[in-house]
PyMOL commands that place a pseudoatom at each C-alpha (Angstrom):
pseudoatom trace, name=CA, resn=UNK, resi=1, chain=A, elem=C, hetatm=0, pos=[76.158, 104.950, 146.604]
pseudoatom trace, name=CA, resn=UNK, resi=2, chain=A, elem=C, hetatm=0, pos=[76.050, 102.523, 143.205]
pseudoatom trace, name=CA, resn=UNK, resi=3, chain=A, elem=C, hetatm=0, pos=[76.918, 105.250, 141.021]
pseudoatom trace, name=CA, resn=UNK, resi=4, chain=A, elem=C, hetatm=0, pos=[80.051, 106.061, 143.422]
pseudoatom trace, name=CA, resn=UNK, resi=5, chain=A, elem=C, hetatm=0, pos=[81.619, 102.487, 143.174]
pseudoatom trace, name=CA, resn=UNK, resi=6, chain=A, elem=C, hetatm=0, pos=[81.074, 102.703, 139.326]
pseudoatom trace, name=CA, resn=UNK, resi=7, chain=A, elem=C, hetatm=0, pos=[82.748, 105.757, 139.049]
pseudoatom trace, name=CA, resn=UNK, resi=8, chain=A, elem=C, hetatm=0, pos=[85.667, 104.711, 141.071]
pseudoatom trace, name=CA, resn=UNK, resi=9, chain=A, elem=C, hetatm=0, pos=[85.945, 101.233, 139.189]
pseudoatom trace, name=CA, resn=UNK, resi=10, chain=A, elem=C, hetatm=0, pos=[85.568, 103.531, 135.906]
pseudoatom trace, name=CA, resn=UNK, resi=11, chain=A, elem=C, hetatm=0, pos=[88.636, 105.328, 136.803]
pseudoatom trace, name=CA, resn=UNK, resi=12, chain=A, elem=C, hetatm=0, pos=[90.563, 102.398, 138.040]
pseudoatom trace, name=CA, resn=UNK, resi=13, chain=A, elem=C, hetatm=0, pos=[89.964, 100.939, 134.595]
pseudoatom trace, name=CA, resn=UNK, resi=14, chain=A, elem=C, hetatm=0, pos=[91.245, 104.323, 132.821]
pseudoatom trace, name=CA, resn=UNK, resi=15, chain=A, elem=C, hetatm=0, pos=[94.238, 104.667, 135.113]
pseudoatom trace, name=CA, resn=UNK, resi=16, chain=A, elem=C, hetatm=0, pos=[94.910, 101.008, 134.177]
pseudoatom trace, name=CA, resn=UNK, resi=17, chain=A, elem=C, hetatm=0, pos=[94.315, 101.324, 130.375]
pseudoatom trace, name=CA, resn=UNK, resi=18, chain=A, elem=C, hetatm=0, pos=[95.922, 104.597, 130.394]
pseudoatom trace, name=CA, resn=UNK, resi=19, chain=A, elem=C, hetatm=0, pos=[99.241, 103.485, 131.626]
pseudoatom trace, name=CA, resn=UNK, resi=20, chain=A, elem=C, hetatm=0, pos=[99.514, 100.496, 129.324]
pseudoatom trace, name=CA, resn=UNK, resi=21, chain=A, elem=C, hetatm=0, pos=[98.879, 102.452, 126.190]
pseudoatom trace, name=CA, resn=UNK, resi=22, chain=A, elem=C, hetatm=0, pos=[101.463, 105.558, 127.058]
pseudoatom trace, name=CA, resn=UNK, resi=23, chain=A, elem=C, hetatm=0, pos=[103.993, 102.842, 127.824]
pseudoatom trace, name=CA, resn=UNK, resi=24, chain=A, elem=C, hetatm=0, pos=[103.522, 100.751, 124.871]
pseudoatom trace, name=CA, resn=UNK, resi=25, chain=A, elem=C, hetatm=0, pos=[102.629, 97.502, 126.565]
pseudoatom trace, name=CA, resn=UNK, resi=26, chain=A, elem=C, hetatm=0, pos=[99.550, 97.795, 124.509]
pseudoatom trace, name=CA, resn=UNK, resi=27, chain=A, elem=C, hetatm=0, pos=[100.710, 99.012, 121.045]
pseudoatom trace, name=CA, resn=UNK, resi=28, chain=A, elem=C, hetatm=0, pos=[99.161, 101.018, 118.561]
pseudoatom trace, name=CA, resn=UNK, resi=29, chain=A, elem=C, hetatm=0, pos=[96.054, 98.752, 116.687]
pseudoatom trace, name=CA, resn=UNK, resi=30, chain=A, elem=C, hetatm=0, pos=[95.925, 96.486, 119.827]
pseudoatom trace, name=CA, resn=UNK, resi=31, chain=A, elem=C, hetatm=0, pos=[92.239, 95.256, 120.230]
pseudoatom trace, name=CA, resn=UNK, resi=32, chain=A, elem=C, hetatm=0, pos=[90.840, 96.448, 123.199]
pseudoatom trace, name=CA, resn=UNK, resi=33, chain=A, elem=C, hetatm=0, pos=[88.203, 93.434, 124.470]
pseudoatom trace, name=CA, resn=UNK, resi=34, chain=A, elem=C, hetatm=0, pos=[86.096, 94.731, 126.832]
pseudoatom trace, name=CA, resn=UNK, resi=35, chain=A, elem=C, hetatm=0, pos=[85.187, 91.248, 128.516]
pseudoatom trace, name=CA, resn=UNK, resi=36, chain=A, elem=C, hetatm=0, pos=[88.804, 90.218, 128.595]
pseudoatom trace, name=CA, resn=UNK, resi=37, chain=A, elem=C, hetatm=0, pos=[89.752, 93.586, 130.450]
pseudoatom trace, name=CA, resn=UNK, resi=38, chain=A, elem=C, hetatm=0, pos=[86.897, 93.443, 132.669]
pseudoatom trace, name=CA, resn=UNK, resi=39, chain=A, elem=C, hetatm=0, pos=[87.550, 89.874, 133.728]
pseudoatom trace, name=CA, resn=UNK, resi=40, chain=A, elem=C, hetatm=0, pos=[91.237, 90.594, 134.260]
pseudoatom trace, name=CA, resn=UNK, resi=41, chain=A, elem=C, hetatm=0, pos=[90.262, 93.754, 136.765]
pseudoatom trace, name=CA, resn=UNK, resi=42, chain=A, elem=C, hetatm=0, pos=[87.477, 92.083, 138.343]
pseudoatom trace, name=CA, resn=UNK, resi=43, chain=A, elem=C, hetatm=0, pos=[84.908, 94.222, 137.287]
pseudoatom trace, name=CA, resn=UNK, resi=44, chain=A, elem=C, hetatm=0, pos=[81.796, 94.591, 134.921]
pseudoatom trace, name=CA, resn=UNK, resi=45, chain=A, elem=C, hetatm=0, pos=[82.374, 95.648, 131.648]
pseudoatom trace, name=CA, resn=UNK, resi=46, chain=A, elem=C, hetatm=0, pos=[80.327, 99.027, 132.265]
pseudoatom trace, name=CA, resn=UNK, resi=47, chain=A, elem=C, hetatm=0, pos=[83.140, 100.858, 133.804]
pseudoatom trace, name=CA, resn=UNK, resi=48, chain=A, elem=C, hetatm=0, pos=[85.712, 99.718, 131.176]
pseudoatom trace, name=CA, resn=UNK, resi=49, chain=A, elem=C, hetatm=0, pos=[83.432, 100.903, 128.499]
pseudoatom trace, name=CA, resn=UNK, resi=50, chain=A, elem=C, hetatm=0, pos=[83.264, 104.330, 130.469]
pseudoatom trace, name=CA, resn=UNK, resi=51, chain=A, elem=C, hetatm=0, pos=[86.949, 104.347, 130.725]
pseudoatom trace, name=CA, resn=UNK, resi=52, chain=A, elem=C, hetatm=0, pos=[87.344, 103.659, 126.723]
pseudoatom trace, name=CA, resn=UNK, resi=53, chain=A, elem=C, hetatm=0, pos=[85.152, 106.474, 126.140]
pseudoatom trace, name=CA, resn=UNK, resi=54, chain=A, elem=C, hetatm=0, pos=[87.311, 108.885, 127.979]
pseudoatom trace, name=CA, resn=UNK, resi=55, chain=A, elem=C, hetatm=0, pos=[90.354, 107.338, 126.086]
pseudoatom trace, name=CA, resn=UNK, resi=56, chain=A, elem=C, hetatm=0, pos=[88.538, 108.114, 123.009]
pseudoatom trace, name=CA, resn=UNK, resi=57, chain=A, elem=C, hetatm=0, pos=[87.948, 111.562, 123.629]
pseudoatom trace, name=CA, resn=UNK, resi=58, chain=A, elem=C, hetatm=0, pos=[91.411, 111.950, 124.482]
pseudoatom trace, name=CA, resn=UNK, resi=59, chain=A, elem=C, hetatm=0, pos=[92.246, 110.351, 121.179]
pseudoatom trace, name=CA, resn=UNK, resi=60, chain=A, elem=C, hetatm=0, pos=[94.352, 107.468, 122.591]
pseudoatom trace, name=CA, resn=UNK, resi=61, chain=A, elem=C, hetatm=0, pos=[91.602, 104.833, 121.340]
pseudoatom trace, name=CA, resn=UNK, resi=62, chain=A, elem=C, hetatm=0, pos=[89.382, 104.551, 118.199]
pseudoatom trace, name=CA, resn=UNK, resi=63, chain=A, elem=C, hetatm=0, pos=[86.296, 102.477, 117.999]
pseudoatom trace, name=CA, resn=UNK, resi=64, chain=A, elem=C, hetatm=0, pos=[85.008, 101.384, 114.660]
pseudoatom trace, name=CA, resn=UNK, resi=65, chain=A, elem=C, hetatm=0, pos=[81.706, 99.240, 113.878]
pseudoatom trace, name=CA, resn=UNK, resi=66, chain=A, elem=C, hetatm=0, pos=[82.258, 95.638, 113.434]
pseudoatom trace, name=CA, resn=UNK, resi=67, chain=A, elem=C, hetatm=0, pos=[86.214, 96.371, 114.425]
pseudoatom trace, name=CA, resn=UNK, resi=68, chain=A, elem=C, hetatm=0, pos=[85.423, 97.625, 118.198]
pseudoatom trace, name=CA, resn=UNK, resi=69, chain=A, elem=C, hetatm=0, pos=[87.657, 99.348, 120.380]
pseudoatom trace, name=CA, resn=UNK, resi=70, chain=A, elem=C, hetatm=0, pos=[91.536, 99.693, 119.565]
pseudoatom trace, name=CA, resn=UNK, resi=71, chain=A, elem=C, hetatm=0, pos=[94.495, 101.654, 120.600]
pseudoatom trace, name=CA, resn=UNK, resi=72, chain=A, elem=C, hetatm=0, pos=[94.657, 104.332, 118.258]
pseudoatom trace, name=CA, resn=UNK, resi=73, chain=A, elem=C, hetatm=0, pos=[97.722, 104.928, 115.764]
pseudoatom trace, name=CA, resn=UNK, resi=74, chain=A, elem=C, hetatm=0, pos=[99.901, 107.153, 116.983]
pseudoatom trace, name=CA, resn=UNK, resi=75, chain=A, elem=C, hetatm=0, pos=[102.357, 109.623, 115.383]
pseudoatom trace, name=CA, resn=UNK, resi=76, chain=A, elem=C, hetatm=0, pos=[101.019, 109.134, 111.975]
pseudoatom trace, name=CA, resn=UNK, resi=77, chain=A, elem=C, hetatm=0, pos=[104.032, 110.714, 109.671]
pseudoatom trace, name=CA, resn=UNK, resi=78, chain=A, elem=C, hetatm=0, pos=[106.539, 108.730, 111.387]
pseudoatom trace, name=CA, resn=UNK, resi=79, chain=A, elem=C, hetatm=0, pos=[104.678, 105.746, 110.550]
pseudoatom trace, name=CA, resn=UNK, resi=80, chain=A, elem=C, hetatm=0, pos=[104.182, 106.985, 107.195]
pseudoatom trace, name=CA, resn=UNK, resi=81, chain=A, elem=C, hetatm=0, pos=[107.998, 107.526, 106.818]
pseudoatom trace, name=CA, resn=UNK, resi=82, chain=A, elem=C, hetatm=0, pos=[109.059, 104.323, 108.170]
pseudoatom trace, name=CA, resn=UNK, resi=83, chain=A, elem=C, hetatm=0, pos=[106.698, 102.256, 105.963]
pseudoatom trace, name=CA, resn=UNK, resi=84, chain=A, elem=C, hetatm=0, pos=[108.117, 104.069, 102.922]
pseudoatom trace, name=CA, resn=UNK, resi=85, chain=A, elem=C, hetatm=0, pos=[111.444, 103.481, 103.780]
pseudoatom trace, name=CA, resn=UNK, resi=86, chain=A, elem=C, hetatm=0, pos=[110.891, 99.817, 104.420]
pseudoatom trace, name=CA, resn=UNK, resi=87, chain=A, elem=C, hetatm=0, pos=[109.191, 99.432, 100.911]
pseudoatom trace, name=CA, resn=UNK, resi=88, chain=A, elem=C, hetatm=0, pos=[112.371, 100.609, 99.310]
pseudoatom trace, name=CA, resn=UNK, resi=89, chain=A, elem=C, hetatm=0, pos=[115.175, 98.554, 101.483]
pseudoatom trace, name=CA, resn=UNK, resi=90, chain=A, elem=C, hetatm=0, pos=[113.247, 95.450, 102.027]
pseudoatom trace, name=CA, resn=UNK, resi=91, chain=A, elem=C, hetatm=0, pos=[112.275, 95.259, 98.051]
pseudoatom trace, name=CA, resn=UNK, resi=92, chain=A, elem=C, hetatm=0, pos=[115.790, 95.727, 97.499]
pseudoatom trace, name=CA, resn=UNK, resi=93, chain=A, elem=C, hetatm=0, pos=[116.862, 92.854, 100.105]
pseudoatom trace, name=CA, resn=UNK, resi=94, chain=A, elem=C, hetatm=0, pos=[114.411, 90.795, 98.352]
pseudoatom trace, name=CA, resn=UNK, resi=95, chain=A, elem=C, hetatm=0, pos=[115.430, 91.579, 94.889]
pseudoatom trace, name=CA, resn=UNK, resi=96, chain=A, elem=C, hetatm=0, pos=[119.182, 90.968, 95.768]
pseudoatom trace, name=CA, resn=UNK, resi=97, chain=A, elem=C, hetatm=0, pos=[118.289, 87.661, 97.506]
pseudoatom trace, name=CA, resn=UNK, resi=98, chain=A, elem=C, hetatm=0, pos=[115.977, 86.487, 94.670]
pseudoatom trace, name=CA, resn=UNK, resi=99, chain=A, elem=C, hetatm=0, pos=[118.214, 84.673, 92.258]
pseudoatom trace, name=CA, resn=UNK, resi=100, chain=A, elem=C, hetatm=0, pos=[120.396, 82.840, 95.601]
pseudoatom trace, name=CA, resn=UNK, resi=101, chain=A, elem=C, hetatm=0, pos=[117.158, 81.526, 97.234]
pseudoatom trace, name=CA, resn=UNK, resi=102, chain=A, elem=C, hetatm=0, pos=[117.116, 77.714, 97.049]
pseudoatom trace, name=CA, resn=UNK, resi=103, chain=A, elem=C, hetatm=0, pos=[113.889, 75.441, 96.253]
pseudoatom trace, name=CA, resn=UNK, resi=104, chain=A, elem=C, hetatm=0, pos=[113.949, 74.562, 99.976]
pseudoatom trace, name=CA, resn=UNK, resi=105, chain=A, elem=C, hetatm=0, pos=[113.659, 78.116, 100.750]
pseudoatom trace, name=CA, resn=UNK, resi=106, chain=A, elem=C, hetatm=0, pos=[110.898, 78.955, 98.576]
pseudoatom trace, name=CA, resn=UNK, resi=107, chain=A, elem=C, hetatm=0, pos=[109.102, 75.864, 100.256]
pseudoatom trace, name=CA, resn=UNK, resi=108, chain=A, elem=C, hetatm=0, pos=[109.540, 77.101, 103.295]
pseudoatom trace, name=CA, resn=UNK, resi=109, chain=A, elem=C, hetatm=0, pos=[108.200, 80.575, 102.055]
pseudoatom trace, name=CA, resn=UNK, resi=110, chain=A, elem=C, hetatm=0, pos=[105.218, 78.788, 100.867]
pseudoatom trace, name=CA, resn=UNK, resi=111, chain=A, elem=C, hetatm=0, pos=[104.415, 76.842, 104.128]
pseudoatom trace, name=CA, resn=UNK, resi=112, chain=A, elem=C, hetatm=0, pos=[104.657, 80.216, 106.098]
pseudoatom trace, name=CA, resn=UNK, resi=113, chain=A, elem=C, hetatm=0, pos=[102.275, 81.750, 103.705]
pseudoatom trace, name=CA, resn=UNK, resi=114, chain=A, elem=C, hetatm=0, pos=[100.019, 78.745, 104.080]
pseudoatom trace, name=CA, resn=UNK, resi=115, chain=A, elem=C, hetatm=0, pos=[99.655, 79.366, 107.984]
pseudoatom trace, name=CA, resn=UNK, resi=116, chain=A, elem=C, hetatm=0, pos=[98.854, 83.024, 107.269]
pseudoatom trace, name=CA, resn=UNK, resi=117, chain=A, elem=C, hetatm=0, pos=[95.848, 81.763, 105.114]
pseudoatom trace, name=CA, resn=UNK, resi=118, chain=A, elem=C, hetatm=0, pos=[94.783, 79.482, 107.739]
pseudoatom trace, name=CA, resn=UNK, resi=119, chain=A, elem=C, hetatm=0, pos=[94.974, 82.412, 110.083]
pseudoatom trace, name=CA, resn=UNK, resi=120, chain=A, elem=C, hetatm=0, pos=[92.451, 84.147, 108.230]
pseudoatom trace, name=CA, resn=UNK, resi=121, chain=A, elem=C, hetatm=0, pos=[89.911, 82.043, 109.335]
pseudoatom trace, name=CA, resn=UNK, resi=122, chain=A, elem=C, hetatm=0, pos=[89.840, 83.058, 112.777]
pseudoatom trace, name=CA, resn=UNK, resi=123, chain=A, elem=C, hetatm=0, pos=[91.878, 86.470, 112.103]
pseudoatom trace, name=CA, resn=UNK, resi=124, chain=A, elem=C, hetatm=0, pos=[94.630, 87.378, 114.927]
pseudoatom trace, name=CA, resn=UNK, resi=125, chain=A, elem=C, hetatm=0, pos=[96.197, 90.528, 113.563]
pseudoatom trace, name=CA, resn=UNK, resi=126, chain=A, elem=C, hetatm=0, pos=[99.098, 90.043, 115.996]
pseudoatom trace, name=CA, resn=UNK, resi=127, chain=A, elem=C, hetatm=0, pos=[100.177, 86.418, 114.930]
pseudoatom trace, name=CA, resn=UNK, resi=128, chain=A, elem=C, hetatm=0, pos=[99.368, 87.432, 111.202]
pseudoatom trace, name=CA, resn=UNK, resi=129, chain=A, elem=C, hetatm=0, pos=[102.065, 90.373, 111.400]
pseudoatom trace, name=CA, resn=UNK, resi=130, chain=A, elem=C, hetatm=0, pos=[104.621, 87.701, 112.944]
pseudoatom trace, name=CA, resn=UNK, resi=131, chain=A, elem=C, hetatm=0, pos=[104.295, 85.230, 109.931]
pseudoatom trace, name=CA, resn=UNK, resi=132, chain=A, elem=C, hetatm=0, pos=[104.268, 88.127, 107.704]
pseudoatom trace, name=CA, resn=UNK, resi=133, chain=A, elem=C, hetatm=0, pos=[107.600, 89.238, 108.960]
pseudoatom trace, name=CA, resn=UNK, resi=134, chain=A, elem=C, hetatm=0, pos=[108.797, 85.183, 108.881]
pseudoatom trace, name=CA, resn=UNK, resi=135, chain=A, elem=C, hetatm=0, pos=[107.948, 85.219, 105.415]
pseudoatom trace, name=CA, resn=UNK, resi=136, chain=A, elem=C, hetatm=0, pos=[109.573, 88.112, 104.076]
pseudoatom trace, name=CA, resn=UNK, resi=137, chain=A, elem=C, hetatm=0, pos=[112.696, 87.291, 106.285]
pseudoatom trace, name=CA, resn=UNK, resi=138, chain=A, elem=C, hetatm=0, pos=[112.832, 83.941, 104.016]
pseudoatom trace, name=CA, resn=UNK, resi=139, chain=A, elem=C, hetatm=0, pos=[112.489, 85.982, 100.896]
pseudoatom trace, name=CA, resn=UNK, resi=140, chain=A, elem=C, hetatm=0, pos=[115.607, 88.307, 101.738]
pseudoatom trace, name=CA, resn=UNK, resi=141, chain=A, elem=C, hetatm=0, pos=[117.508, 85.796, 103.811]
pseudoatom trace, name=CA, resn=UNK, resi=142, chain=A, elem=C, hetatm=0, pos=[120.189, 85.222, 101.150]
pseudoatom trace, name=CA, resn=UNK, resi=143, chain=A, elem=C, hetatm=0, pos=[120.956, 88.810, 100.241]
pseudoatom trace, name=CA, resn=UNK, resi=144, chain=A, elem=C, hetatm=0, pos=[124.717, 89.715, 100.230]
pseudoatom trace, name=CA, resn=UNK, resi=145, chain=A, elem=C, hetatm=0, pos=[124.217, 93.070, 101.538]
pseudoatom trace, name=CA, resn=UNK, resi=146, chain=A, elem=C, hetatm=0, pos=[124.087, 92.997, 105.325]
pseudoatom trace, name=CA, resn=UNK, resi=147, chain=A, elem=C, hetatm=0, pos=[124.196, 96.951, 105.539]
pseudoatom trace, name=CA, resn=UNK, resi=148, chain=A, elem=C, hetatm=0, pos=[120.526, 96.686, 103.738]
pseudoatom trace, name=CA, resn=UNK, resi=149, chain=A, elem=C, hetatm=0, pos=[119.162, 93.605, 105.887]
pseudoatom trace, name=CA, resn=UNK, resi=150, chain=A, elem=C, hetatm=0, pos=[120.359, 95.456, 109.034]
pseudoatom trace, name=CA, resn=UNK, resi=151, chain=A, elem=C, hetatm=0, pos=[118.146, 98.388, 107.828]
pseudoatom trace, name=CA, resn=UNK, resi=152, chain=A, elem=C, hetatm=0, pos=[115.202, 96.259, 107.329]
pseudoatom trace, name=CA, resn=UNK, resi=153, chain=A, elem=C, hetatm=0, pos=[115.223, 94.836, 110.323]
pseudoatom trace, name=CA, resn=UNK, resi=154, chain=A, elem=C, hetatm=0, pos=[115.255, 98.228, 112.218]
pseudoatom trace, name=CA, resn=UNK, resi=155, chain=A, elem=C, hetatm=0, pos=[112.697, 99.401, 110.147]
pseudoatom trace, name=CA, resn=UNK, resi=156, chain=A, elem=C, hetatm=0, pos=[110.462, 96.453, 111.351]
pseudoatom trace, name=CA, resn=UNK, resi=157, chain=A, elem=C, hetatm=0, pos=[111.597, 97.067, 114.838]
pseudoatom trace, name=CA, resn=UNK, resi=158, chain=A, elem=C, hetatm=0, pos=[110.645, 100.670, 114.680]
pseudoatom trace, name=CA, resn=UNK, resi=159, chain=A, elem=C, hetatm=0, pos=[107.408, 99.647, 113.143]
pseudoatom trace, name=CA, resn=UNK, resi=160, chain=A, elem=C, hetatm=0, pos=[106.505, 97.617, 116.258]
pseudoatom trace, name=CA, resn=UNK, resi=161, chain=A, elem=C, hetatm=0, pos=[107.244, 100.747, 118.512]
pseudoatom trace, name=CA, resn=UNK, resi=162, chain=A, elem=C, hetatm=0, pos=[104.664, 102.494, 116.119]
pseudoatom trace, name=CA, resn=UNK, resi=163, chain=A, elem=C, hetatm=0, pos=[101.620, 100.110, 116.126]
pseudoatom trace, name=CA, resn=UNK, resi=164, chain=A, elem=C, hetatm=0, pos=[100.650, 96.609, 116.797]
pseudoatom trace, name=CA, resn=UNK, resi=165, chain=A, elem=C, hetatm=0, pos=[99.562, 95.504, 113.367]
pseudoatom trace, name=CA, resn=UNK, resi=166, chain=A, elem=C, hetatm=0, pos=[98.249, 97.491, 110.690]
pseudoatom trace, name=CA, resn=UNK, resi=167, chain=A, elem=C, hetatm=0, pos=[95.897, 94.533, 109.396]
pseudoatom trace, name=CA, resn=UNK, resi=168, chain=A, elem=C, hetatm=0, pos=[94.026, 95.093, 112.975]
pseudoatom trace, name=CA, resn=UNK, resi=169, chain=A, elem=C, hetatm=0, pos=[92.576, 98.312, 111.174]
pseudoatom trace, name=CA, resn=UNK, resi=170, chain=A, elem=C, hetatm=0, pos=[92.432, 96.992, 107.713]
pseudoatom trace, name=CA, resn=UNK, resi=171, chain=A, elem=C, hetatm=0, pos=[91.878, 93.324, 107.974]
pseudoatom trace, name=CA, resn=UNK, resi=172, chain=A, elem=C, hetatm=0, pos=[90.574, 92.982, 104.331]
pseudoatom trace, name=CA, resn=UNK, resi=173, chain=A, elem=C, hetatm=0, pos=[94.233, 94.076, 103.161]
pseudoatom trace, name=CA, resn=UNK, resi=174, chain=A, elem=C, hetatm=0, pos=[95.572, 90.316, 104.841]
pseudoatom trace, name=CA, resn=UNK, resi=175, chain=A, elem=C, hetatm=0, pos=[93.752, 88.536, 102.398]
pseudoatom trace, name=CA, resn=UNK, resi=176, chain=A, elem=C, hetatm=0, pos=[95.435, 90.652, 99.388]
pseudoatom trace, name=CA, resn=UNK, resi=177, chain=A, elem=C, hetatm=0, pos=[98.635, 90.114, 101.268]
pseudoatom trace, name=CA, resn=UNK, resi=178, chain=A, elem=C, hetatm=0, pos=[98.769, 86.489, 100.937]
pseudoatom trace, name=CA, resn=UNK, resi=179, chain=A, elem=C, hetatm=0, pos=[97.758, 86.527, 97.477]
pseudoatom trace, name=CA, resn=UNK, resi=180, chain=A, elem=C, hetatm=0, pos=[100.401, 88.902, 96.669]
pseudoatom trace, name=CA, resn=UNK, resi=181, chain=A, elem=C, hetatm=0, pos=[103.009, 86.552, 98.705]
pseudoatom trace, name=CA, resn=UNK, resi=182, chain=A, elem=C, hetatm=0, pos=[101.965, 83.906, 96.343]
pseudoatom trace, name=CA, resn=UNK, resi=183, chain=A, elem=C, hetatm=0, pos=[102.987, 86.096, 93.186]
pseudoatom trace, name=CA, resn=UNK, resi=184, chain=A, elem=C, hetatm=0, pos=[106.208, 86.792, 94.931]
pseudoatom trace, name=CA, resn=UNK, resi=185, chain=A, elem=C, hetatm=0, pos=[107.071, 83.732, 95.268]
pseudoatom trace, name=CA, resn=UNK, resi=186, chain=A, elem=C, hetatm=0, pos=[106.376, 82.468, 91.664]
pseudoatom trace, name=CA, resn=UNK, resi=187, chain=A, elem=C, hetatm=0, pos=[108.155, 85.549, 90.249]
pseudoatom trace, name=CA, resn=UNK, resi=188, chain=A, elem=C, hetatm=0, pos=[111.296, 84.070, 92.136]
pseudoatom trace, name=CA, resn=UNK, resi=189, chain=A, elem=C, hetatm=0, pos=[110.619, 80.698, 90.876]
pseudoatom trace, name=CA, resn=UNK, resi=190, chain=A, elem=C, hetatm=0, pos=[110.092, 81.694, 87.596]
pseudoatom trace, name=CA, resn=UNK, resi=191, chain=A, elem=C, hetatm=0, pos=[113.663, 83.491, 87.601]
pseudoatom trace, name=CA, resn=UNK, resi=192, chain=A, elem=C, hetatm=0, pos=[112.058, 87.053, 87.113]
pseudoatom trace, name=CA, resn=UNK, resi=193, chain=A, elem=C, hetatm=0, pos=[114.486, 89.685, 86.759]
pseudoatom trace, name=CA, resn=UNK, resi=194, chain=A, elem=C, hetatm=0, pos=[115.662, 90.959, 90.417]
pseudoatom trace, name=CA, resn=UNK, resi=195, chain=A, elem=C, hetatm=0, pos=[114.841, 94.431, 89.690]
pseudoatom trace, name=CA, resn=UNK, resi=196, chain=A, elem=C, hetatm=0, pos=[111.067, 93.435, 88.865]
pseudoatom trace, name=CA, resn=UNK, resi=197, chain=A, elem=C, hetatm=0, pos=[111.325, 91.285, 91.994]
pseudoatom trace, name=CA, resn=UNK, resi=198, chain=A, elem=C, hetatm=0, pos=[112.280, 94.311, 93.906]
pseudoatom trace, name=CA, resn=UNK, resi=199, chain=A, elem=C, hetatm=0, pos=[109.561, 96.514, 92.348]
pseudoatom trace, name=CA, resn=UNK, resi=200, chain=A, elem=C, hetatm=0, pos=[107.250, 94.030, 93.375]
pseudoatom trace, name=CA, resn=UNK, resi=201, chain=A, elem=C, hetatm=0, pos=[108.119, 93.469, 97.086]
pseudoatom trace, name=CA, resn=UNK, resi=202, chain=A, elem=C, hetatm=0, pos=[107.865, 97.267, 96.921]
pseudoatom trace, name=CA, resn=UNK, resi=203, chain=A, elem=C, hetatm=0, pos=[104.429, 97.560, 95.745]
pseudoatom trace, name=CA, resn=UNK, resi=204, chain=A, elem=C, hetatm=0, pos=[103.689, 95.180, 97.992]
pseudoatom trace, name=CA, resn=UNK, resi=205, chain=A, elem=C, hetatm=0, pos=[104.560, 97.141, 101.092]
pseudoatom trace, name=CA, resn=UNK, resi=206, chain=A, elem=C, hetatm=0, pos=[103.128, 100.152, 99.930]
pseudoatom trace, name=CA, resn=UNK, resi=207, chain=A, elem=C, hetatm=0, pos=[99.811, 98.688, 99.133]
pseudoatom trace, name=CA, resn=UNK, resi=208, chain=A, elem=C, hetatm=0, pos=[99.229, 98.041, 103.036]
pseudoatom trace, name=CA, resn=UNK, resi=209, chain=A, elem=C, hetatm=0, pos=[100.271, 101.644, 103.625]
pseudoatom trace, name=CA, resn=UNK, resi=210, chain=A, elem=C, hetatm=0, pos=[97.658, 102.647, 101.040]
pseudoatom trace, name=CA, resn=UNK, resi=211, chain=A, elem=C, hetatm=0, pos=[95.115, 100.736, 102.384]
pseudoatom trace, name=CA, resn=UNK, resi=212, chain=A, elem=C, hetatm=0, pos=[95.519, 101.814, 105.819]
pseudoatom trace, name=CA, resn=UNK, resi=213, chain=A, elem=C, hetatm=0, pos=[95.271, 105.613, 104.478]
pseudoatom trace, name=CA, resn=UNK, resi=214, chain=A, elem=C, hetatm=0, pos=[91.882, 104.923, 102.564]
pseudoatom trace, name=CA, resn=UNK, resi=215, chain=A, elem=C, hetatm=0, pos=[90.710, 103.438, 105.957]
pseudoatom trace, name=CA, resn=UNK, resi=216, chain=A, elem=C, hetatm=0, pos=[91.647, 106.861, 107.653]
pseudoatom trace, name=CA, resn=UNK, resi=217, chain=A, elem=C, hetatm=0, pos=[89.882, 109.074, 104.871]
pseudoatom trace, name=CA, resn=UNK, resi=218, chain=A, elem=C, hetatm=0, pos=[86.830, 106.873, 105.176]
pseudoatom trace, name=CA, resn=UNK, resi=219, chain=A, elem=C, hetatm=0, pos=[86.888, 107.363, 108.984]
pseudoatom trace, name=CA, resn=UNK, resi=220, chain=A, elem=C, hetatm=0, pos=[87.307, 111.400, 108.521]
pseudoatom trace, name=CA, resn=UNK, resi=221, chain=A, elem=C, hetatm=0, pos=[84.600, 111.268, 106.148]
pseudoatom trace, name=CA, resn=UNK, resi=222, chain=A, elem=C, hetatm=0, pos=[82.430, 109.271, 108.320]
pseudoatom trace, name=CA, resn=UNK, resi=223, chain=A, elem=C, hetatm=0, pos=[83.179, 111.715, 111.493]
pseudoatom trace, name=CA, resn=UNK, resi=224, chain=A, elem=C, hetatm=0, pos=[82.345, 114.505, 109.421]
pseudoatom trace, name=CA, resn=UNK, resi=225, chain=A, elem=C, hetatm=0, pos=[79.136, 113.604, 107.912]
for i in range(1, 225): cmd.bond("trace and resi %d" % i, "trace and resi %d" % (i + 1))
show_as sticks, trace
zoom trace
């Protein structure tokens, strides 16, 4: 009888998780904390663990040592294309905006980046990503080309549909990102050529994509070993 009850609860957990993943309520990169899910469903972690194993076998969930279970990154090709496009348009928007930014704008950017730095202590990928968007929004806020800024915001919206946060897959990238933000602000403060600022902003975005690709290569290598 015990096995039957566990199987029934496992199926319940599976259907509950599956529905939230396929409808993007749990977006790619979303961390699946077994104890939290079990508490919400009113079951033990055993049937939740069984459900996650089924979802992992179906490719909807990934499990990494020291990270745990997460909703799998989907449609890698579209994600890569979106990131590459965003790197170009966000870099351009930042380059155009840089000469027009005020001391108050840069102080605001530093304040946001400081909150990102504080977020590293108890890392929350979703919150870090929200602050990351807030930071970059300050840097390109004065871009005079509204078409470019619209493309940037469209890119952000598309990324939100494709994944919750790349930083949940490569949390070490978050530390590098904060340091790169400092360097971007310094470039702007020093009156660097807008093209140099544009290229620095572009490299900053593509570095996150490169980190994710390296993570995936390492993961594939471990799978084949």
